[in-house]
C-alpha positions in Angstrom: 0.0 0.0 0.0 1.1 3.5 -0.8 -0.3 6.6 1.0 -0.3 10.1 -0.4 -1.1 13.0 2.0 -1.1 16.7 1.3 -2.4 19.8 3.0 -2.5 23.4 1.8 -4.1 26.7 2.8 -6.1 28.5 0.2 -6.1 32.3 0.5 -9.9 32.3 0.0 -12.8 32.0 2.4 -14.6 28.7 2.9 -17.7 30.2 1.1 -15.6 30.9 -2.0 -13.8 27.5 -1.9 -17.0 25.5 -1.4 -18.8 27.4 -4.2 -15.9 27.2 -6.7 -15.3 23.5 -5.9 -18.2 22.7 -8.3 -16.4 24.4 -11.1 -13.0 22.8 -10.3 -13.0 21.0 -13.6 -14.0 23.6 -16.1 -12.5 25.6 -19.0 -11.0 28.0 -16.5 -8.8 25.1 -15.1 -6.0 24.6 -17.7 -4.1 22.4 -15.3 -6.5 19.4 -15.3 -6.9 18.6 -19.0 -7.0 14.9 -18.1 -10.5 15.3 -16.6 -12.7 15.1 -19.7 -16.2 14.8 -18.0 -17.9 15.2 -14.7 -21.4 13.8 -14.5 -23.7 14.4 -11.5 -25.5 11.2 -10.7 -27.6 12.4 -7.8 -27.9 15.4 -5.4 -30.0 15.7 -2.3 -30.2 17.7 1.0 -30.6 15.8 4.2 -33.7 17.3 5.8 -32.4 16.9 9.4 -28.8 18.1 9.0 -28.9 20.4 5.9 -26.0 18.5 4.4 -25.8 18.5 0.6 -24.9 15.0 -0.6 -23.7 14.7 -4.2 -22.7 11.6 -6.2 -20.6 12.2 -9.4 -18.9 10.1 -12.1 -15.5 11.6 -13.1 -14.0 10.5 -16.4 -10.3 11.1 -17.1 -8.0 10.4 -20.0 -4.3 10.0 -19.1 -1.5 7.7 -20.2 -0.7 4.8 -17.9 2.9 3.5 -17.5 3.9 1.3 -20.5 4.3 -1.8 -18.3 0.8 -1.3 -17.0 -0.8 -1.0 -20.4 1.1 -4.1 -21.6 -0.7 -6.0 -18.8 -4.1 -4.3 -18.7 -4.4 -3.2 -22.3 -4.1 0.3 -23.8 -7.1 1.8 -22.1 -6.4 5.4 -21.2 -9.9 6.5 -20.2 -10.7 5.8 -16.6 -13.7 6.4 -14.4 -14.0 7.3 -10.7 -17.0 7.5 -8.4 -17.1 10.5 -6.0 -19.5 11.1 -3.1 -19.3 14.5 -1.4 -20.9 16.1 1.7 -21.2 19.8 2.1 -22.1 20.8 5.7 -23.1 24.5 5.8 -23.4 24.5 9.6 -19.9 23.3 10.4 -18.5 24.7 7.2 -16.9 21.5 6.0 -16.8 19.9 2.5 -15.8 16.2 2.5 -15.2 14.4 -0.8 -14.6 10.7 -1.0 -13.7 9.0 -4.3 -12.6 5.6 -5.6 -11.6 4.2 -8.9 -14.1 2.2 -10.9 -11.8 1.4 -13.8 -9.3 -1.5 -13.0 -10.8 -1.8 -9.5 -10.1 -5.5 -9.6 -6.4 -4.8 -9.9 -5.8 -1.6 -8.0 -7.8 0.3 -5.4 -7.4 4.1 -5.1 -9.4 5.7 -2.4 -9.1 9.4 -1.9 -10.6 11.8 0.8 -10.5 15.5 0.4 -11.6 18.0 3.2 -12.1 21.7 2.9 -12.7 23.7 6.1 -12.0 27.2 7.5 -8.4 27.5 8.6 -9.0 29.4 11.8 -5.3 29.5 12.7 -4.3 31.2 9.4 -7.4 33.5 9.1 -7.6 37.1 10.2 -10.6 39.3 10.7 -11.9 40.2 7.3 -9.5 37.8 5.6 -10.6 34.2 5.9 -8.5 31.3 4.6 -9.5 27.6 3.9 -7.6 24.5 4.8 -7.3 21.7 2.3 -6.4 18.2 3.3 -6.0 15.3 0.9 -5.2 11.7 1.5 -5.1 8.8 -1.0 -4.5 5.1 -0.3 -3.3 3.1 -3.2 -3.3 -0.7 -3.1 -2.4 -3.0 -5.9 -4.4 -6.2 -5.8 -2.0 -8.5 -7.7 -2.0 -11.3 -5.2 1.5 -12.7 -4.5 3.4 -10.7 -7.2 5.1 -8.4 -4.8 7.5 -6.9 -7.4 4.7 -6.1 -9.8 2.4 -4.9 -7.0 5.1 -2.5 -5.8 5.7 -1.2 -9.3 2.0 -0.5 -10.0 1.6 1.2 -6.6 4.6 3.4 -7.1 3.7 4.4 -10.7 0.1 5.1 -9.5 1.4 7.2 -6.6 3.6 9.2 -8.9 0.7 9.9 -11.3 -1.5 10.8 -8.3 1.1 13.1 -6.9 1.5 14.9 -10.3 -2.3 15.2 -10.8 -2.7 16.6 -7.2 0.0 19.3 -7.8 -1.6 20.3 -11.1 -5.1 20.1 -9.7 -4.2 22.5 -6.8 -2.6 25.0 -9.2 -5.6 24.8 -11.5 -8.1 25.2 -8.6 -6.2 28.4 -7.6 -6.9 29.8 -11.1 -10.6 28.8 -10.8 -10.8 30.5 -7.4 -9.3 33.7 -8.7 -11.6 33.7 -11.8 -14.6 33.0 -9.5 -13.6 35.9 -7.2 -13.3 38.2 -10.2 -16.7 37.1 -11.7 -18.5 37.5 -8.4 -16.9 41.0 -7.9 -18.0 42.1 -11.4 -21.5 40.8 -10.7 -21.7 42.7 -7.4 -20.5 45.9 -9.2 -23.1 45.4 -12.0 -25.8 45.0 -9.4 -24.7 48.2 -7.6 -24.6 50.1 -11.0 -28.1 48.7 -11.9 -29.5 49.7 -8.5 -28.2 53.2 -8.8 -29.5 53.8 -12.3 
C-alpha cells in the first residue's frame, strides 16, 4: 500500500472555496486537461442536517505507464466515483472518491476535506484549509514486485495530478472571485440607475 497525503491553505474563504469547488474541472482550469467529463448522478439535501450529498462520475484520460498498459491493455480512459458532503453549519466539505476502472487490480481511495483555517485567518480575511489523502493498493496477489511497481507508478501519477489540480483550482478560485466581484459591481450600478 502507498499513501499520499497533502495539506494546503487557500487564501480564500470557505464560502468561496466550497462554491468554486463545483467548477474545479471547467475551461478555467487549464491544469486538469486529463479530466474530460464530470457527470452528476444524484444530489440531495438531508432534511435533518442540511448536508448536501452529491454523487458524481468523473472521467479522465491520461496515459498509464507502459508496463501497466502491456498487462491491462491500452485503455487510457478511466472512471472514478465521488461522493461529497457539504455541511453548511460546520462549514466542511468532504469528498470521497474511488476508482471504478481497473478496481479488480488496483484500489485508489481518496478523501479531500475543505474547512476554514482558523489559525491562518484574520478578521476580514478568511482562509481555507485543504487536506487530501489517498490510499493506493495493488491487488495482484503474490506478485510483490509487480504490485510495488504498480503502486509506485500510481502514486507518482497521483502526486503529479494533485499538484496540477491544486494549481488549477487556484486559477478557478481567482476567476470566480473576479466574476463575483464584477456581478456585485453590476448590481450596484443597476440599482443606482
